[in-house]
C-alpha positions in Angstrom: 50.5 11.4 15.4 47.8 9.6 13.4 44.2 9.1 13.6 42.1 6.0 14.2 38.3 5.2 14.6 36.2 3.2 17.0 33.0 1.5 16.6 32.0 2.3 19.9 30.1 -0.8 20.6 31.6 -3.5 18.2 33.6 -6.2 19.6 35.7 -9.6 17.9 33.1 -11.7 16.8 32.2 -14.7 19.3 31.6 -18.4 18.6 30.3 -20.8 20.5 31.9 -24.0 20.2 29.8 -27.2 20.9 29.0 -31.2 20.1 26.7 -30.3 16.9 28.3 -29.3 13.8 25.8 -26.1 13.6 28.2 -22.6 15.0 26.0 -20.9 17.7 27.4 -17.0 17.6 27.9 -15.4 20.8 25.6 -12.6 20.5 27.1 -8.9 20.8 25.2 -5.2 21.5 26.5 -3.7 17.8 26.6 0.4 18.9 28.2 0.9 15.6 28.1 4.8 16.2 31.6 6.1 15.4 34.6 7.5 17.7 37.4 8.6 16.6 41.2 9.0 18.3 43.7 10.9 17.7 47.6 10.0 19.1 50.5 10.8 18.8 53.9 8.9 20.6 57.6 10.1 20.7 60.7 8.1 20.0 61.8 8.7 23.6 58.3 6.2 24.5 56.3 8.7 25.7 52.4 9.5 24.6 50.0 12.5 25.7 46.6 12.5 26.8 43.6 11.2 24.5 41.9 13.8 22.3 38.9 11.8 21.4 36.0 12.9 19.1 32.9 11.9 19.5 29.5 11.9 17.2 27.2 14.8 18.1 26.7 18.1 19.2 26.5 18.6 23.4 28.7 18.5 26.2 27.4 15.6 28.4 27.5 16.1 32.1 27.4 12.2 32.3 30.8 11.4 30.6 32.6 13.7 32.3 31.4 12.3 36.1 33.5 9.2 34.7 36.2 9.1 37.8 38.4 6.6 34.9 38.7 9.6 32.8 41.8 11.5 32.7 42.0 15.3 33.9 43.5 16.2 31.0 41.9 14.4 28.3 39.7 16.8 25.5 36.6 15.3 24.3 35.4 17.0 21.0 31.8 16.5 18.9 31.5 16.8 16.2 28.3 15.9 13.8 29.9 12.9 12.1 32.3 12.0 14.3 35.6 12.4 12.2 38.2 15.1 12.3 38.5 17.9 10.1 40.6 21.4 9.5 39.1 23.2 12.9 39.7 20.0 15.1 42.9 19.1 13.7 43.8 22.7 14.5 42.6 22.2 18.0 44.6 19.2 18.0 47.7 20.6 17.4 47.2 22.9 20.4 46.9 20.2 22.7 50.1 18.2 21.1 51.6 21.4 21.6 50.7 22.4 25.3 52.2 18.8 26.4 54.3 17.6 23.9 56.8 20.4 25.3 56.9 18.9 28.8 59.1 16.2 27.3 60.8 17.5 24.3 64.7 18.0 24.8 65.7 20.8 22.2 63.9 23.8 20.9 62.5 22.1 17.8 59.8 19.2 17.3 59.5 16.5 14.6 56.0 16.2 13.8 55.6 13.0 11.5 52.1 13.2 9.9 50.2 11.8 7.2 48.8 12.9 4.0 45.1 14.1 5.2 44.3 17.1 3.8 44.1 18.8 7.5 47.3 18.8 8.2 48.2 20.9 5.1 46.1 24.0 5.6 47.8 27.2 6.0 46.7 27.5 9.9 48.0 23.8 10.9 51.6 24.9 9.3 51.4 28.8 10.5 50.8 27.5 14.1 53.8 24.9 13.9 56.2 27.6 12.4 55.5 30.0 15.5 56.0 27.1 18.0 58.7 25.7 17.0 57.2 22.1 15.4 58.4 20.9 12.1 55.5 19.0 10.1 57.5 15.8 8.4 54.9 14.6 5.4 55.1 11.0 5.0 54.9 9.7 1.0 51.2 8.8 0.2 50.1 4.7 0.1 53.2 4.1 2.4 52.3 4.7 5.7 51.3 0.7 6.9 55.1 0.7 6.9 56.4 4.5 7.7 54.0 5.1 10.3 54.6 3.8 13.9 51.2 4.0 15.2 49.8 1.9 12.0 52.9 -1.0 12.0 52.7 -1.7 15.8 50.6 0.6 18.2 46.8 0.5 17.0 46.9 -2.6 16.7 47.0 -4.0 20.3 44.7 -0.5 21.0 41.9 -2.1 19.1 42.5 -5.6 20.3 42.2 -4.2 24.4 39.2 -2.2 23.3 37.5 -5.1 21.8 38.7 -7.5 24.6 36.7 -4.5 27.1 33.5 -5.3 25.0 33.8 -8.6 25.2 33.8 -8.4 29.6 31.5 -5.9 29.8 28.9 -7.9 27.3 29.8 -11.3 29.8 29.5 -9.1 33.1 25.6 -8.4 31.6 26.0 -5.1 29.9 23.8 -5.6 26.9 23.8 -1.8 25.8 27.2 -0.4 25.1 27.2 3.5 24.3 29.5 6.2 24.8 29.7 6.1 29.0 30.8 3.0 28.7 33.2 3.4 25.9 35.2 6.5 28.1 34.6 4.8 30.9 37.4 1.8 29.6 39.1 4.0 27.0 42.2 4.9 29.6 42.8 1.5 30.9 42.6 0.6 27.0 45.3 2.9 26.5 47.3 2.6 29.2 47.5 -1.6 28.0 48.0 -0.2 24.5 50.5 2.8 25.0 53.4 0.5 26.7 56.9 2.3 26.6 58.5 -0.8 24.9 55.6 -1.0 22.8 56.2 2.7 21.3 59.9 2.4 21.3 59.6 -1.0 19.3 57.0 0.9 17.0 59.7 3.5 15.9 62.5 0.0 15.9 60.4 -1.5 13.5 59.8 1.4 10.9 63.3 2.5 10.7 62.9 6.4 12.3 64.8 5.4 15.8 67.4 4.3 15.8 67.6 5.5 12.0 67.3 2.2 9.9 65.9 2.6 6.4 67.0 -1.0 5.2 64.1 -2.2 7.5 61.3 -0.8 5.2 63.4 -1.4 1.9 63.8 -5.1 2.4 60.3 -5.5 3.6 59.5 -3.8 0.1 61.7 -5.9 -1.6 60.3 -8.7 -0.2 56.5 -7.6 -0.6 55.0 -9.4 1.8 53.6 -8.7 5.0 55.8 -8.5 8.2 54.5 -11.6 10.5 54.5 -11.6 14.3 56.7 -15.7 15.2 53.5 -17.5 17.1 54.7 -18.0 20.7 56.5 -21.6 21.5 54.1 -23.8 23.2 56.7 -25.5 25.3 58.6 -21.9 26.0 55.5 -20.3 27.1 52.9 -22.6 28.5 49.8 -21.2 28.7 48.3 -21.0 32.4 44.8 -21.2 33.3 43.2 -18.0 34.0 41.1 -19.4 36.9 41.9 -20.2 40.3 40.1 -22.9 42.0 37.7 -22.0 45.0 38.9 -24.2 48.3 35.8 -26.1 48.1 35.7 -27.2 44.9 39.5 -28.2 45.1 38.8 -30.6 47.9 35.8 -31.8 45.8 38.6 -33.1 43.4 41.1 -34.4 46.1 38.5 -36.6 47.3 37.2 -37.8 43.8 40.7 -38.2 42.8 41.1 -40.8 46.0 37.9 -42.5 45.0 38.9 -43.2 41.9 42.3 -44.6 43.0 40.3 -46.9 45.3 38.0 -48.3 42.6 40.5 -49.1 40.5 42.8 -51.0 42.5 40.2 -53.1 45.0 39.0 -56.1 42.4 36.6 -57.1 45.2 34.1 -54.4 45.0 30.8 -55.0 42.3 31.5 -53.3 38.8 27.9 -52.3 38.9 28.7 -50.7 42.3 31.9 -49.1 40.8 30.4 -47.6 37.8 27.7 -45.7 39.4 29.9 -44.2 42.4 32.5 -42.8 39.4 29.1 -41.6 37.6 28.4 -40.3 41.0 31.8 -38.2 41.2 32.2 -37.2 37.5 28.5 -35.4 38.4 29.7 -33.8 41.8 32.5 -32.2 39.9 30.1 -31.2 37.2 27.5 -29.6 39.4 30.2 -28.1 42.0 32.6 -26.4 38.8 29.2 -25.3 37.1 27.8 -23.6 40.8 30.9 -22.1 41.1 31.1 -20.6 37.9 27.8 -19.7 37.9 28.5 -17.9 41.7 31.3 -15.8 39.8 29.4 -14.6 36.4 26.8 -13.3 38.5 28.3 -11.6 40.9 30.1 -9.6 37.8 26.7 -9.1 36.0 25.6 -7.5 39.2 28.1 -5.6 39.5 28.5 -4.1 36.2 24.4 -3.7 36.7 24.9 -1.5 39.7 28.0 0.5 38.2 25.9 1.1 35.2 22.6 2.1 37.2 25.4 4.6 39.3 26.1 5.8 36.1 22.9 6.3 34.3 21.4 7.6 37.9 23.7 11.1 37.9 22.4 13.8 36.2 22.7 14.2 32.9 22.2 17.7 31.1 24.5 19.2 28.4 27.1 21.3 29.1 28.5 23.1 25.6 27.6 23.3 22.6 30.1 21.8 19.9 33.4 22.9 20.0 36.3 21.1 22.1 36.6 20.4 25.9 39.1 19.5 28.4 37.9 17.0 31.0 39.2 18.7 34.1 37.3 22.3 32.9 34.2 20.1 32.4 33.9 18.7 36.0 34.9 22.2 37.0 31.6 23.4 35.3 30.1 20.6 36.9 31.2 21.8 40.3 30.6 24.6 39.2 26.8 24.5 37.9 26.1 22.1 40.7 27.3 25.1 43.6 24.8 27.9 41.7 22.2 24.9 42.1 22.8 25.1 45.8 22.8 28.8 46.2 19.8 29.1 43.5 17.7 26.4 46.0 19.0 27.9 49.3 17.8 31.7 48.0 14.3 30.0 47.2 13.8 28.5 50.3 15.2 32.3 52.1 12.7 33.8 50.0 10.1 31.4 51.1 10.8 31.9 54.7 10.9 35.9 54.5 7.5 35.3 53.2 6.2 33.2 55.5 7.6 35.5 58.3 6.1 38.9 57.1 2.9 36.7 56.9 2.8 35.4 60.2 4.0 39.6 61.2 1.1 41.4 59.3 -1.3 38.8 61.1 0.0 39.6 64.9 -0.3 43.9 63.6 -3.5 43.0 62.8 -4.4 41.5 65.6 -2.5 43.9 68.0 -4.7 47.0 66.6 -8.0 45.1 66.7 -6.8 44.6 70.6 -6.1 48.1 71.0 -9.0 49.5 69.5 -11.4 47.2 71.5 -9.7 48.6 74.2 -10.3 52.2 73.6 -14.1 51.6 73.1 -13.9 49.7 76.4 -13.1 52.5 78.9 -16.0 54.7 76.9 -18.5 52.2 79.5 -20.0 49.2 79.1 -20.4 48.3 76.1 -21.2 45.0 73.6 -20.7 43.8 70.3 -23.5 42.2 67.9 -22.5 40.4 64.9 -24.7 40.6 62.0 -25.1 39.1 58.3 -22.3 39.7 56.0 -19.7 40.0 58.6 -20.5 43.0 60.1 -20.4 44.1 64.3 -22.7 46.5 66.0 -21.2 48.3 68.7 -23.6 49.1 71.7 -23.0 50.9 74.4 -24.9 51.4 77.8 
């Protein structure tokens, strides 16, 4: 296991290459708010659900309304966004719950770094009580011995930065916790592939056990370099697919260029103008297709952000950790409570209105009975007086 930090709104530096010598930087939103992920992988190629530490004190409902979050994910709030003794113990309980499902024996070896939160009495006691053997690595060697540091965290950061770049290109200029949580599951899914995890244990010599790998690295005193892919053996293909109409324009342009080159009887000025027209048409058509594609992605990103922020955002819990599926159940229960409260309010208003109507009818009936009784005594006439009083005159 190991911790890694994220700056939720900081991706990779971008440059726009132009004909001018001056460099043009691609604008990136930089929300430098910190978040920490505590991850654990096994030599069998497995990994447990995410345990994320977010800066703040309150758990907000909009976080758990994101369908992208796995139900077993744990969100922990902390004032600093970093781990401590209490949070590490909470993660250990999370690890124990999920690692038992893939464990083959009675004991589990948990490889740790030298962080003080892993060496507390409560942490070690919990390990002893649950068949976990904590194994601390030597200091200042985690870059060689820790599988997560050596292999896995690099693609994790790469895919996180790539996800941010896509969001920015789609038109999102404000990256918040909501955007971070919406992409983190997909980022982890791409980084924590079984082949990557097995490679991490193999490159650190932990499994299959081969200490010579680390010893040779220490002797050579130079970092291990990943060879660049052979451009001939692995040619790069364009990530874009050409629309049908643009392909047809290119095909016609190639035919025109071929005819102009073969026919020597045409006026050179006319040939030159036709070539200019073809190049301009291709340029405008390509720009139009790209603009439509970018506009569609921007509209989709804006609509997604609008839907996420349109939901009611209230606090669920102050501090502590909260499982996503438990938080969603709390949100569902709160909604049902709100509906029940509104139903009771409507019933109370309706009951009050019925009682008011009933009193009016009863008063009217009582008044009618009184005048019927008076009418039986003889001919009577009612005279209205000032102040709302009435005078009954009998004849």
